[in-house]
PDB file of N, CA, C and O in Angstrom, chain B, residues numbered from 101:
ATOM      1  N   UNK B 101       0.840  -1.177   0.000  1.00  0.00           N
ATOM      2  CA  UNK B 101       0.000   0.000   0.000  1.00  0.00           C
ATOM      3  C   UNK B 101       0.887   1.244   0.000  1.00  0.00           C
ATOM      4  O   UNK B 101       1.827   1.356   0.787  1.00  0.00           O
ATOM      5  N   UNK B 102       0.573   2.154  -0.881  1.00  0.00           N
ATOM      6  CA  UNK B 102       1.365   3.368  -1.020  1.00  0.00           C
ATOM      7  C   UNK B 102       0.909   4.429  -0.014  1.00  0.00           C
ATOM      8  O   UNK B 102      -0.288   4.655   0.164  1.00  0.00           O
ATOM      9  N   UNK B 103       1.859   5.061   0.627  1.00  0.00           N
ATOM     10  CA  UNK B 103       1.551   6.140   1.565  1.00  0.00           C
ATOM     11  C   UNK B 103       1.872   7.481   0.908  1.00  0.00           C
ATOM     12  O   UNK B 103       2.865   7.619   0.194  1.00  0.00           O
ATOM     13  N   UNK B 104       1.021   8.451   1.161  1.00  0.00           N
ATOM     14  CA  UNK B 104       1.262   9.791   0.645  1.00  0.00           C
ATOM     15  C   UNK B 104       1.154  10.795   1.784  1.00  0.00           C
ATOM     16  O   UNK B 104       0.517  10.538   2.805  1.00  0.00           O
ATOM     17  N   UNK B 105       1.780  11.926   1.587  1.00  0.00           N
ATOM     18  CA  UNK B 105       1.709  13.015   2.559  1.00  0.00           C
ATOM     19  C   UNK B 105       0.596  13.961   2.125  1.00  0.00           C
ATOM     20  O   UNK B 105       0.608  14.469   1.004  1.00  0.00           O
ATOM     21  N   UNK B 106      -0.350  14.193   3.001  1.00  0.00           N
ATOM     22  CA  UNK B 106      -1.386  15.194   2.723  1.00  0.00           C
ATOM     23  C   UNK B 106      -1.144  16.380   3.662  1.00  0.00           C
ATOM     24  O   UNK B 106      -0.401  16.276   4.638  1.00  0.00           O
ATOM     25  N   UNK B 107      -1.775  17.484   3.351  1.00  0.00           N
ATOM     26  CA  UNK B 107      -1.545  18.660   4.194  1.00  0.00           C
ATOM     27  C   UNK B 107      -2.769  19.559   4.232  1.00  0.00           C
ATOM     28  O   UNK B 107      -3.662  19.474   3.389  1.00  0.00           O
ATOM     29  N   UNK B 108      -2.777  20.417   5.231  1.00  0.00           N
ATOM     30  CA  UNK B 108      -3.834  21.413   5.416  1.00  0.00           C
ATOM     31  C   UNK B 108      -3.287  22.824   5.238  1.00  0.00           C
ATOM     32  O   UNK B 108      -3.812  23.773   5.819  1.00  0.00           O
ATOM     33  N   UNK B 109      -2.235  22.966   4.438  1.00  0.00           N
ATOM     34  CA  UNK B 109      -1.591  24.269   4.262  1.00  0.00           C
ATOM     35  C   UNK B 109      -2.584  25.285   3.712  1.00  0.00           C
ATOM     36  O   UNK B 109      -2.684  26.396   4.232  1.00  0.00           O
ATOM     37  N   UNK B 110      -3.313  24.919   2.674  1.00  0.00           N
ATOM     38  CA  UNK B 110      -4.255  25.863   2.070  1.00  0.00           C
ATOM     39  C   UNK B 110      -5.297  26.320   3.078  1.00  0.00           C
ATOM     40  O   UNK B 110      -5.558  27.516   3.206  1.00  0.00           O
ATOM     41  N   UNK B 111      -5.890  25.376   3.791  1.00  0.00           N
ATOM     42  CA  UNK B 111      -6.927  25.706   4.783  1.00  0.00           C
ATOM     43  C   UNK B 111      -6.369  26.592   5.894  1.00  0.00           C
ATOM     44  O   UNK B 111      -6.986  27.593   6.258  1.00  0.00           O
ATOM     45  N   UNK B 112      -5.208  26.230   6.431  1.00  0.00           N
ATOM     46  CA  UNK B 112      -4.607  27.013   7.510  1.00  0.00           C
ATOM     47  C   UNK B 112      -4.233  28.416   7.043  1.00  0.00           C
ATOM     48  O   UNK B 112      -4.430  29.396   7.763  1.00  0.00           O
ATOM     49  N   UNK B 113      -3.694  28.499   5.837  1.00  0.00           N
ATOM     50  CA  UNK B 113      -3.286  29.799   5.295  1.00  0.00           C
ATOM     51  C   UNK B 113      -4.499  30.697   5.100  1.00  0.00           C
ATOM     52  O   UNK B 113      -4.466  31.875   5.454  1.00  0.00           O
ATOM     53  N   UNK B 114      -5.568  30.144   4.537  1.00  0.00           N
ATOM     54  CA  UNK B 114      -6.777  30.943   4.315  1.00  0.00           C
ATOM     55  C   UNK B 114      -7.412  31.374   5.640  1.00  0.00           C
ATOM     56  O   UNK B 114      -7.868  32.510   5.772  1.00  0.00           O
ATOM     57  N   UNK B 115      -7.439  30.466   6.621  1.00  0.00           N
ATOM     58  CA  UNK B 115      -7.993  30.810   7.935  1.00  0.00           C
ATOM     59  C   UNK B 115      -7.206  31.928   8.595  1.00  0.00           C
ATOM     60  O   UNK B 115      -7.768  32.748   9.321  1.00  0.00           O
ATOM     61  N   UNK B 116      -5.908  31.963   8.343  1.00  0.00           N
ATOM     62  CA  UNK B 116      -5.045  32.989   8.914  1.00  0.00           C
ATOM     63  C   UNK B 116      -5.164  34.305   8.141  1.00  0.00           C
ATOM     64  O   UNK B 116      -4.818  35.369   8.653  1.00  0.00           O
ATOM     65  N   UNK B 117      -5.652  34.218   6.915  1.00  0.00           N
ATOM     66  CA  UNK B 117      -5.743  35.416   6.084  1.00  0.00           C
ATOM     67  C   UNK B 117      -4.434  35.757   5.398  1.00  0.00           C
ATOM     68  O   UNK B 117      -4.235  36.894   4.971  1.00  0.00           O
ATOM     69  N   UNK B 118      -3.543  34.786   5.289  1.00  0.00           N
ATOM     70  CA  UNK B 118      -2.240  35.003   4.659  1.00  0.00           C
ATOM     71  C   UNK B 118      -2.310  34.626   3.180  1.00  0.00           C
ATOM     72  O   UNK B 118      -3.070  33.741   2.787  1.00  0.00           O
ATOM     73  N   UNK B 119      -1.514  35.306   2.375  1.00  0.00           N
ATOM     74  CA  UNK B 119      -1.429  34.961   0.958  1.00  0.00           C
ATOM     75  C   UNK B 119      -0.348  33.896   0.757  1.00  0.00           C
ATOM     76  O   UNK B 119       0.478  33.644   1.635  1.00  0.00           O
ATOM     77  N   UNK B 120      -0.383  33.286  -0.415  1.00  0.00           N
ATOM     78  CA  UNK B 120       0.674  32.327  -0.756  1.00  0.00           C
ATOM     79  C   UNK B 120       2.030  33.021  -0.753  1.00  0.00           C
ATOM     80  O   UNK B 120       3.027  32.445  -0.319  1.00  0.00           O
ATOM     81  N   UNK B 121       2.062  34.238  -1.231  1.00  0.00           N
ATOM     82  CA  UNK B 121       3.312  35.009  -1.283  1.00  0.00           C
ATOM     83  C   UNK B 121       3.845  35.271   0.130  1.00  0.00           C
ATOM     84  O   UNK B 121       5.046  35.151   0.368  1.00  0.00           O
ATOM     85  N   UNK B 122       2.968  35.624   1.058  1.00  0.00           N
ATOM     86  CA  UNK B 122       3.406  35.883   2.437  1.00  0.00           C
ATOM     87  C   UNK B 122       3.980  34.621   3.073  1.00  0.00           C
ATOM     88  O   UNK B 122       5.017  34.672   3.734  1.00  0.00           O
ATOM     89  N   UNK B 123       3.315  33.505   2.875  1.00  0.00           N
ATOM     90  CA  UNK B 123       3.833  32.243   3.408  1.00  0.00           C
ATOM     91  C   UNK B 123       5.163  31.902   2.762  1.00  0.00           C
ATOM     92  O   UNK B 123       6.107  31.508   3.447  1.00  0.00           O
ATOM     93  N   UNK B 124       5.241  32.050   1.451  1.00  0.00           N
ATOM     94  CA  UNK B 124       6.482  31.746   0.731  1.00  0.00           C
ATOM     95  C   UNK B 124       7.647  32.575   1.259  1.00  0.00           C
ATOM     96  O   UNK B 124       8.732  32.046   1.502  1.00  0.00           O
ATOM     97  N   UNK B 125       7.423  33.859   1.432  1.00  0.00           N
ATOM     98  CA  UNK B 125       8.484  34.744   1.951  1.00  0.00           C
ATOM     99  C   UNK B 125       8.891  34.341   3.361  1.00  0.00           C
ATOM    100  O   UNK B 125      10.075  34.352   3.697  1.00  0.00           O
ATOM    101  N   UNK B 126       7.917  33.987   4.181  1.00  0.00           N
ATOM    102  CA  UNK B 126       8.200  33.639   5.577  1.00  0.00           C
ATOM    103  C   UNK B 126       9.045  32.369   5.703  1.00  0.00           C
ATOM    104  O   UNK B 126       9.823  32.229   6.647  1.00  0.00           O
ATOM    105  N   UNK B 127       8.890  31.450   4.753  1.00  0.00           N
ATOM    106  CA  UNK B 127       9.625  30.181   4.843  1.00  0.00           C
ATOM    107  C   UNK B 127      10.739  30.070   3.791  1.00  0.00           C
ATOM    108  O   UNK B 127      11.345  29.012   3.622  1.00  0.00           O
ATOM    109  N   UNK B 128      10.995  31.170   3.095  1.00  0.00           N
ATOM    110  CA  UNK B 128      12.114  31.282   2.140  1.00  0.00           C
ATOM    111  C   UNK B 128      12.014  30.326   0.947  1.00  0.00           C
ATOM    112  O   UNK B 128      12.986  29.664   0.583  1.00  0.00           O
ATOM    113  N   UNK B 129      10.825  30.267   0.348  1.00  0.00           N
ATOM    114  CA  UNK B 129      10.636  29.520  -0.894  1.00  0.00           C
ATOM    115  C   UNK B 129       9.858  30.406  -1.864  1.00  0.00           C
ATOM    116  O   UNK B 129       9.470  31.523  -1.521  1.00  0.00           O
ATOM    117  N   UNK B 130       9.635  29.902  -3.072  1.00  0.00           N
ATOM    118  CA  UNK B 130       8.851  30.656  -4.041  1.00  0.00           C
ATOM    119  C   UNK B 130       7.364  30.389  -3.849  1.00  0.00           C
ATOM    120  O   UNK B 130       6.966  29.404  -3.226  1.00  0.00           O
ATOM    121  N   UNK B 131       6.566  31.272  -4.387  1.00  0.00           N
ATOM    122  CA  UNK B 131       5.114  31.086  -4.361  1.00  0.00           C
ATOM    123  C   UNK B 131       4.740  29.806  -5.101  1.00  0.00           C
ATOM    124  O   UNK B 131       3.795  29.117  -4.714  1.00  0.00           O
ATOM    125  N   UNK B 132       5.472  29.489  -6.155  1.00  0.00           N
ATOM    126  CA  UNK B 132       5.196  28.276  -6.921  1.00  0.00           C
ATOM    127  C   UNK B 132       5.382  27.027  -6.065  1.00  0.00           C
ATOM    128  O   UNK B 132       4.661  26.045  -6.245  1.00  0.00           O
ATOM    129  N   UNK B 133       6.332  27.048  -5.142  1.00  0.00           N
ATOM    130  CA  UNK B 133       6.539  25.918  -4.230  1.00  0.00           C
ATOM    131  C   UNK B 133       5.336  25.762  -3.309  1.00  0.00           C
ATOM    132  O   UNK B 133       4.874  24.646  -3.068  1.00  0.00           O
ATOM    133  N   UNK B 134       4.830  26.874  -2.795  1.00  0.00           N
ATOM    134  CA  UNK B 134       3.646  26.826  -1.931  1.00  0.00           C
ATOM    135  C   UNK B 134       2.451  26.290  -2.715  1.00  0.00           C
ATOM    136  O   UNK B 134       1.692  25.471  -2.198  1.00  0.00           O
ATOM    137  N   UNK B 135       2.277  26.737  -3.943  1.00  0.00           N
ATOM    138  CA  UNK B 135       1.188  26.237  -4.789  1.00  0.00           C
ATOM    139  C   UNK B 135       1.300  24.724  -4.943  1.00  0.00           C
ATOM    140  O   UNK B 135       0.309  24.009  -4.794  1.00  0.00           O
ATOM    141  N   UNK B 136       2.498  24.236  -5.240  1.00  0.00           N
ATOM    142  CA  UNK B 136       2.714  22.797  -5.437  1.00  0.00           C
ATOM    143  C   UNK B 136       2.440  22.012  -4.156  1.00  0.00           C
ATOM    144  O   UNK B 136       1.871  20.921  -4.212  1.00  0.00           O
ATOM    145  N   UNK B 137       2.837  22.551  -3.008  1.00  0.00           N
ATOM    146  CA  UNK B 137       2.571  21.887  -1.725  1.00  0.00           C
ATOM    147  C   UNK B 137       1.068  21.830  -1.485  1.00  0.00           C
ATOM    148  O   UNK B 137       0.536  20.777  -1.135  1.00  0.00           O
ATOM    149  N   UNK B 138       0.380  22.955  -1.671  1.00  0.00           N
ATOM    150  CA  UNK B 138      -1.061  22.998  -1.432  1.00  0.00           C
ATOM    151  C   UNK B 138      -1.823  22.030  -2.337  1.00  0.00           C
ATOM    152  O   UNK B 138      -2.820  21.445  -1.914  1.00  0.00           O
ATOM    153  N   UNK B 139      -1.369  21.859  -3.564  1.00  0.00           N
ATOM    154  CA  UNK B 139      -2.026  20.949  -4.501  1.00  0.00           C
ATOM    155  C   UNK B 139      -1.641  19.491  -4.271  1.00  0.00           C
ATOM    156  O   UNK B 139      -2.235  18.592  -4.866  1.00  0.00           O
ATOM    157  N   UNK B 140      -0.649  19.252  -3.410  1.00  0.00           N
ATOM    158  CA  UNK B 140      -0.199  17.888  -3.164  1.00  0.00           C
ATOM    159  C   UNK B 140       0.760  17.374  -4.214  1.00  0.00           C
ATOM    160  O   UNK B 140       1.009  16.171  -4.293  1.00  0.00           O
ATOM    161  N   UNK B 141       1.302  18.272  -5.023  1.00  0.00           N
ATOM    162  CA  UNK B 141       2.242  17.888  -6.079  1.00  0.00           C
ATOM    163  C   UNK B 141       3.697  17.891  -5.625  1.00  0.00           C
ATOM    164  O   UNK B 141       4.584  17.474  -6.369  1.00  0.00           O
ATOM    165  N   UNK B 142       3.941  18.360  -4.409  1.00  0.00           N
ATOM    166  CA  UNK B 142       5.312  18.453  -3.896  1.00  0.00           C
ATOM    167  C   UNK B 142       5.294  18.146  -2.409  1.00  0.00           C
ATOM    168  O   UNK B 142       4.502  18.709  -1.654  1.00  0.00           O
ATOM    169  N   UNK B 143       6.166  17.257  -2.003  1.00  0.00           N
ATOM    170  CA  UNK B 143       6.315  16.935  -0.583  1.00  0.00           C
ATOM    171  C   UNK B 143       7.516  17.724  -0.057  1.00  0.00           C
ATOM    172  O   UNK B 143       8.636  17.530  -0.530  1.00  0.00           O
ATOM    173  N   UNK B 144       7.296  18.600   0.907  1.00  0.00           N
ATOM    174  CA  UNK B 144       8.401  19.426   1.397  1.00  0.00           C
ATOM    175  C   UNK B 144       9.398  18.610   2.218  1.00  0.00           C
ATOM    176  O   UNK B 144       9.077  17.550   2.756  1.00  0.00           O
ATOM    177  N   UNK B 145      10.596  19.132   2.291  1.00  0.00           N
ATOM    178  CA  UNK B 145      11.612  18.535   3.160  1.00  0.00           C
ATOM    179  C   UNK B 145      11.150  18.671   4.612  1.00  0.00           C
ATOM    180  O   UNK B 145      10.221  19.421   4.910  1.00  0.00           O
ATOM    181  N   UNK B 146      11.792  17.957   5.487  1.00  0.00           N
ATOM    182  CA  UNK B 146      11.463  18.056   6.911  1.00  0.00           C
ATOM    183  C   UNK B 146      11.670  19.492   7.387  1.00  0.00           C
ATOM    184  O   UNK B 146      10.841  20.031   8.120  1.00  0.00           O
ATOM    185  N   UNK B 147      12.765  20.106   6.973  1.00  0.00           N
ATOM    186  CA  UNK B 147      13.051  21.481   7.384  1.00  0.00           C
ATOM    187  C   UNK B 147      11.946  22.433   6.922  1.00  0.00           C
ATOM    188  O   UNK B 147      11.474  23.264   7.698  1.00  0.00           O
ATOM    189  N   UNK B 148      11.537  22.312   5.667  1.00  0.00           N
ATOM    190  CA  UNK B 148      10.487  23.190   5.155  1.00  0.00           C
ATOM    191  C   UNK B 148       9.154  22.907   5.845  1.00  0.00           C
ATOM    192  O   UNK B 148       8.413  23.840   6.155  1.00  0.00           O
ATOM    193  N   UNK B 149       8.841  21.648   6.087  1.00  0.00           N
ATOM    194  CA  UNK B 149       7.597  21.304   6.795  1.00  0.00           C
ATOM    195  C   UNK B 149       7.594  21.924   8.189  1.00  0.00           C
ATOM    196  O   UNK B 149       6.567  22.431   8.640  1.00  0.00           O
ATOM    197  N   UNK B 150       8.724  21.887   8.866  1.00  0.00           N
ATOM    198  CA  UNK B 150       8.818  22.495  10.196  1.00  0.00           C
ATOM    199  C   UNK B 150       8.661  24.009  10.132  1.00  0.00           C
ATOM    200  O   UNK B 150       8.002  24.599  10.988  1.00  0.00           O
ATOM    201  N   UNK B 151       9.259  24.640   9.128  1.00  0.00           N
ATOM    202  CA  UNK B 151       9.121  26.096   8.966  1.00  0.00           C
ATOM    203  C   UNK B 151       7.666  26.478   8.719  1.00  0.00           C
ATOM    204  O   UNK B 151       7.169  27.457   9.276  1.00  0.00           O
ATOM    205  N   UNK B 152       6.985  25.695   7.877  1.00  0.00           N
ATOM    206  CA  UNK B 152       5.581  25.972   7.580  1.00  0.00           C
ATOM    207  C   UNK B 152       4.734  25.803   8.844  1.00  0.00           C
ATOM    208  O   UNK B 152       3.882  26.642   9.135  1.00  0.00           O
ATOM    209  N   UNK B 153       4.963  24.737   9.586  1.00  0.00           N
ATOM    210  CA  UNK B 153       4.225  24.513  10.831  1.00  0.00           C
ATOM    211  C   UNK B 153       4.478  25.658  11.814  1.00  0.00           C
ATOM    212  O   UNK B 153       3.552  26.123  12.480  1.00  0.00           O
ATOM    213  N   UNK B 154       5.717  26.107  11.903  1.00  0.00           N
ATOM    214  CA  UNK B 154       6.062  27.220  12.791  1.00  0.00           C
ATOM    215  C   UNK B 154       5.320  28.494  12.369  1.00  0.00           C
ATOM    216  O   UNK B 154       4.851  29.252  13.219  1.00  0.00           O
ATOM    217  N   UNK B 155       5.218  28.724  11.071  1.00  0.00           N
ATOM    218  CA  UNK B 155       4.492  29.890  10.554  1.00  0.00           C
ATOM    219  C   UNK B 155       3.052  29.886  11.065  1.00  0.00           C
ATOM    220  O   UNK B 155       2.513  30.928  11.437  1.00  0.00           O
ATOM    221  N   UNK B 156       2.441  28.715  11.080  1.00  0.00           N
ATOM    222  CA  UNK B 156       1.060  28.588  11.533  1.00  0.00           C
ATOM    223  C   UNK B 156       0.940  28.405  13.050  1.00  0.00           C
ATOM    224  O   UNK B 156      -0.166  28.334  13.586  1.00  0.00           O
ATOM    225  N   UNK B 157       2.083  28.329  13.732  1.00  0.00           N
ATOM    226  CA  UNK B 157       2.098  28.106  15.182  1.00  0.00           C
ATOM    227  C   UNK B 157       1.363  26.808  15.542  1.00  0.00           C
ATOM    228  O   UNK B 157       0.582  26.752  16.491  1.00  0.00           O
ATOM    229  N   UNK B 158       1.645  25.772  14.749  1.00  0.00           N
ATOM    230  CA  UNK B 158       1.021  24.456  14.916  1.00  0.00           C
ATOM    231  C   UNK B 158       2.106  23.381  14.939  1.00  0.00           C
ATOM    232  O   UNK B 158       3.173  23.569  14.354  1.00  0.00           O
ATOM    233  N   UNK B 159       1.848  22.268  15.603  1.00  0.00           N
ATOM    234  CA  UNK B 159       2.769  21.138  15.489  1.00  0.00           C
ATOM    235  C   UNK B 159       2.740  20.630  14.045  1.00  0.00           C
ATOM    236  O   UNK B 159       1.710  20.713  13.375  1.00  0.00           O
ATOM    237  N   UNK B 160       3.838  20.119  13.583  1.00  0.00           N
ATOM    238  CA  UNK B 160       3.926  19.662  12.196  1.00  0.00           C
ATOM    239  C   UNK B 160       2.854  18.613  11.884  1.00  0.00           C
ATOM    240  O   UNK B 160       2.378  18.530  10.752  1.00  0.00           O
ATOM    241  N   UNK B 161       2.479  17.821  12.876  1.00  0.00           N
ATOM    242  CA  UNK B 161       1.463  16.782  12.673  1.00  0.00           C
ATOM    243  C   UNK B 161       0.069  17.363  12.412  1.00  0.00           C
ATOM    244  O   UNK B 161      -0.793  16.670  11.871  1.00  0.00           O
ATOM    245  N   UNK B 162      -0.161  18.621  12.788  1.00  0.00           N
ATOM    246  CA  UNK B 162      -1.442  19.275  12.521  1.00  0.00           C
ATOM    247  C   UNK B 162      -1.488  19.856  11.107  1.00  0.00           C
ATOM    248  O   UNK B 162      -2.563  20.157  10.587  1.00  0.00           O
ATOM    249  N   UNK B 163      -0.322  20.011  10.495  1.00  0.00           N
ATOM    250  CA  UNK B 163      -0.237  20.578   9.150  1.00  0.00           C
ATOM    251  C   UNK B 163      -0.091  19.477   8.101  1.00  0.00           C
ATOM    252  O   UNK B 163      -0.705  19.537   7.035  1.00  0.00           O
ATOM    253  N   UNK B 164       0.726  18.475   8.414  1.00  0.00           N
ATOM    254  CA  UNK B 164       1.008  17.387   7.474  1.00  0.00           C
ATOM    255  C   UNK B 164       0.624  16.048   8.100  1.00  0.00           C
ATOM    256  O   UNK B 164       0.786  15.842   9.303  1.00  0.00           O
ATOM    257  N   UNK B 165       0.115  15.146   7.269  1.00  0.00           N
ATOM    258  CA  UNK B 165      -0.239  13.814   7.766  1.00  0.00           C
ATOM    259  C   UNK B 165       0.030  12.767   6.681  1.00  0.00           C
ATOM    260  O   UNK B 165       0.164  13.091   5.501  1.00  0.00           O
ATOM    261  N   UNK B 166       0.104  11.516   7.109  1.00  0.00           N
ATOM    262  CA  UNK B 166       0.326  10.412   6.184  1.00  0.00           C
ATOM    263  C   UNK B 166      -1.009   9.739   5.905  1.00  0.00           C
ATOM    264  O   UNK B 166      -1.761   9.407   6.821  1.00  0.00           O
ATOM    265  N   UNK B 167      -1.284   9.547   4.635  1.00  0.00           N
ATOM    266  CA  UNK B 167      -2.500   8.841   4.218  1.00  0.00           C
ATOM    267  C   UNK B 167      -2.101   7.590   3.457  1.00  0.00           C
ATOM    268  O   UNK B 167      -1.138   7.598   2.689  1.00  0.00           O
ATOM    269  N   UNK B 168      -2.839   6.527   3.674  1.00  0.00           N
ATOM    270  CA  UNK B 168      -2.553   5.267   2.985  1.00  0.00           C
ATOM    271  C   UNK B 168      -3.506   5.069   1.827  1.00  0.00           C
ATOM    272  O   UNK B 168      -3.422   4.062   1.124  1.00  0.00           O
TER     273      UNK B 168
END
């Protein structure tokens, strides 16, 4: 069974009222990277996942999860 990483980045970002550009700048990536993460087309590194979770003031497990 294949496992994939899913995320709530889009939902958390919208709830916070932040733009993709603001999140991208805060975690030192491009807006295109944030778009790819939100669409599930890119799995971030552990470091980037931690930075994103920190931006939202959430544990990484609340932002990213494993789905089978």
